[in-house]
C-alpha positions in Angstrom: 29.1 114.2 122.7 26.1 112.6 121.0 26.7 109.3 119.3 25.0 108.2 116.1 23.1 105.6 118.2 21.7 108.4 120.4 20.6 110.4 117.4 18.9 107.3 116.0 17.1 106.8 119.3 15.6 110.3 119.0 13.4 109.0 116.1 13.7 112.0 113.9 12.4 114.5 116.4 12.9 117.3 113.9 10.8 115.7 111.1 8.7 118.4 109.4 11.0 121.1 110.5 12.7 123.4 107.9 15.9 125.0 109.1 18.3 127.6 107.8 21.8 127.4 109.2 24.0 130.4 108.3 27.8 129.9 108.1 27.3 126.2 107.5 29.8 125.6 104.7 32.3 124.4 107.3 33.2 124.4 111.0 30.5 124.5 113.7 27.8 125.5 111.2 28.4 122.4 109.1 28.1 120.2 112.1 24.9 121.9 113.1 23.4 121.5 109.7 24.4 117.8 109.6 22.9 117.2 113.1 19.6 118.9 112.3 19.3 116.9 109.0 20.2 113.6 110.9 17.2 114.3 113.2 14.8 114.8 110.3 14.9 118.5 109.4 15.1 119.8 105.9 18.1 122.1 106.0 19.2 125.1 103.9 23.0 125.1 104.0 24.2 128.7 103.6 27.4 130.7 103.4 29.6 132.6 101.0 31.6 129.6 99.8 29.6 127.9 97.1 31.8 124.8 96.5 32.0 124.0 100.2 28.3 124.6 100.7 27.3 122.4 97.8 29.6 119.7 99.2 27.9 119.8 102.6 24.4 119.7 101.1 25.4 116.8 98.8 26.9 114.9 101.7 23.7 115.3 103.8 21.5 114.1 100.9 23.9 111.1 100.3 23.4 110.2 104.0 19.7 110.1 103.5 18.9 113.6 104.7 17.3 116.6 102.9 19.4 119.6 102.2 20.1 122.3 99.6 22.6 125.1 99.4 21.9 128.8 99.0 24.7 131.2 98.8 24.3 134.2 101.1 26.4 136.9 102.7 24.4 137.8 105.9 25.8 141.4 105.8 23.8 141.9 102.5 20.1 142.6 103.0 19.0 141.1 99.7 20.9 137.9 100.4 19.0 137.6 103.8 15.6 138.2 102.1 16.5 135.7 99.3 17.6 133.1 101.9 14.3 133.0 103.6 12.4 133.0 100.3 14.6 130.0 99.1 13.6 128.0 102.2 10.0 128.5 101.5 10.2 127.8 97.8 12.4 124.7 98.2 11.0 123.1 101.3 7.5 124.7 101.7 8.1 126.8 104.7 10.5 127.8 107.5 10.4 126.8 111.1 14.0 127.2 112.4 16.7 129.8 111.9 20.2 129.3 113.3 22.3 132.4 113.2 25.8 131.0 113.2 27.7 133.0 110.6 30.1 135.4 112.3 32.9 137.9 111.7 35.5 137.1 114.4 37.2 140.5 114.0 40.5 139.4 115.7 42.3 142.8 115.7 44.6 144.4 118.3 42.7 147.3 119.9 45.3 149.9 118.7 44.8 148.7 115.2 41.0 148.5 115.4 39.4 150.6 112.6 35.8 151.8 112.1 35.7 149.5 109.0 36.6 146.5 111.1 34.1 147.5 113.8 31.3 148.0 111.2 32.1 144.7 109.5 31.7 142.8 112.8 28.4 144.4 113.5 27.2 143.9 110.0 27.8 140.1 110.2 27.1 139.5 113.9 24.1 141.8 114.5 22.7 143.4 111.4 22.6 140.1 109.5 20.8 138.1 112.2 18.3 141.0 112.6 17.6 141.0 108.9 17.2 137.2 108.8 14.9 137.2 111.8 12.8 139.8 110.1 12.7 137.9 106.8 11.9 134.6 108.6 8.9 135.9 110.6 6.2 135.7 108.0 7.0 132.0 107.2 7.2 131.1 110.9 3.9 132.9 111.6 2.4 130.9 108.8 3.4 127.7 110.6 2.0 129.1 113.9 5.4 129.2 115.5 9.1 128.8 115.0 12.5 128.8 116.6 15.5 131.2 116.4 18.9 130.0 117.8 21.6 132.6 118.0 25.2 131.3 118.5 26.8 133.4 121.1 30.1 133.4 123.0 31.5 133.9 126.5 33.1 137.1 125.1 29.7 138.8 125.0 30.0 139.2 128.8 33.4 140.8 128.5 36.3 139.9 126.2 39.9 140.8 125.6 40.6 144.0 123.7 41.9 142.2 120.7 38.4 140.8 120.2 36.5 143.9 121.2 34.5 144.3 118.0 33.5 140.6 118.1 32.6 140.8 121.8 30.6 143.9 121.6 28.7 142.8 118.5 27.9 139.5 120.1 26.7 141.4 123.2 24.3 143.2 120.9 23.1 139.9 119.5 22.3 138.7 123.0 20.2 141.8 123.6 18.4 141.1 120.3 17.8 137.5 121.4 16.2 138.6 124.6 14.0 141.2 122.9 12.8 138.8 120.3 12.0 136.2 123.0 9.7 138.5 124.8 8.1 140.2 121.8 7.5 137.0 119.7 6.3 134.7 122.5 2.6 135.4 121.6 3.4 134.1 118.1 4.9 131.0 119.6 8.2 132.0 118.0 11.1 131.2 120.4 14.5 132.9 120.5 17.4 131.4 122.4 21.1 131.9 122.7 23.9 129.4 123.1 27.0 130.4 125.1 30.0 129.0 123.4 33.4 129.1 125.0 36.3 127.7 122.9 35.4 125.0 120.4 38.1 122.6 119.1 36.9 122.6 115.5 39.0 121.7 112.5 39.2 125.4 111.6 40.4 126.2 115.1 43.1 123.4 114.8 44.2 124.9 111.5 44.3 128.4 112.9 46.3 127.3 115.9 48.7 125.3 113.7 49.4 128.4 111.7 50.1 130.4 114.8 51.8 127.8 117.1 53.0 125.1 114.8 51.1 122.2 116.3 47.4 123.1 116.6 46.2 119.8 118.1 48.9 119.8 120.8 48.2 123.5 121.6 44.5 122.9 122.0 45.0 119.8 124.1 47.3 121.8 126.4 45.1 124.8 126.6 42.0 122.7 127.0 43.5 121.0 130.0 43.5 124.4 131.7 39.8 124.9 131.1 37.3 124.2 134.0 36.2 120.8 132.7 39.6 119.9 131.3 39.0 120.3 127.6 37.5 122.5 124.9 34.0 122.0 123.6 33.4 120.0 120.4 31.3 121.1 117.4 29.1 118.1 118.1 28.3 119.4 121.6 27.2 122.8 120.2 25.1 121.0 117.5 23.4 118.9 120.2 22.3 122.0 122.0 20.9 123.6 118.8 19.0 120.4 118.0 17.4 120.4 121.5 16.4 124.1 121.1 15.0 123.5 117.7 12.9 120.5 118.8 9.5 120.3 120.4 11.2 119.2 123.6 12.0 122.9 124.0 8.6 124.2 123.0 8.3 126.3 126.2 11.9 127.4 126.2 12.6 131.0 125.1 15.0 133.7 126.2 17.3 130.9 127.3 21.1 131.3 127.5 22.1 127.7 127.1 25.6 127.4 128.5 27.8 125.0 126.5 31.1 126.5 127.6 32.3 123.7 129.9 32.2 126.1 132.9 34.1 128.9 131.2 31.1 131.1 131.7 29.4 130.7 135.1 
């Protein structure tokens, strides 16, 4: 986990970067947005929850960072177009797109409906595709950019009660690989982060609702993982910050594995 001292030592390696982070009104996305801003990026916080999004952006500004909130539902084409336009109008361009927003589609296979399936693909594949398309002109205007798609171990094969999520994330992985190859001449990089099981506040709340004591449940289940615990939001954010930085300027088509050995 990166400490504040380590972030300070990086000397704002994301200065002059402008990033959109979808699904950043809470959870992993919020942590990513805060990390990118702490390293110097101007960040567009985005999601469907306006009050939470305004809070995150306000907190980033209060901490000395640069951020603004723009509401968007990534399953809506107009929202994706407006989100890219907002970044350009507010911060003068766009260099980094983090597709983090997702529909988890946690449904028993026997109860899986076409509507549930379609909603997962709309949020997890169609939305990122629309945002990537909307972001390209601004990235090309800056002679390059970076797309980071937040993935999952389940894209390589998941349980039936997460089938829509797993299949849609598998499609997102294919999109990432295609973009990496096709956009390389434009110096626009596309990378993927393999996430296993993140012990985020939202996950604690979910497990508390299901099991009664979310923290204890996650500690016990984490002890059974290959490295003895679940990932943290800070660890995912550190990976995104690396891929967004010039330290990774020749890295594209990468599957950065931050699953603690869950996917090998």
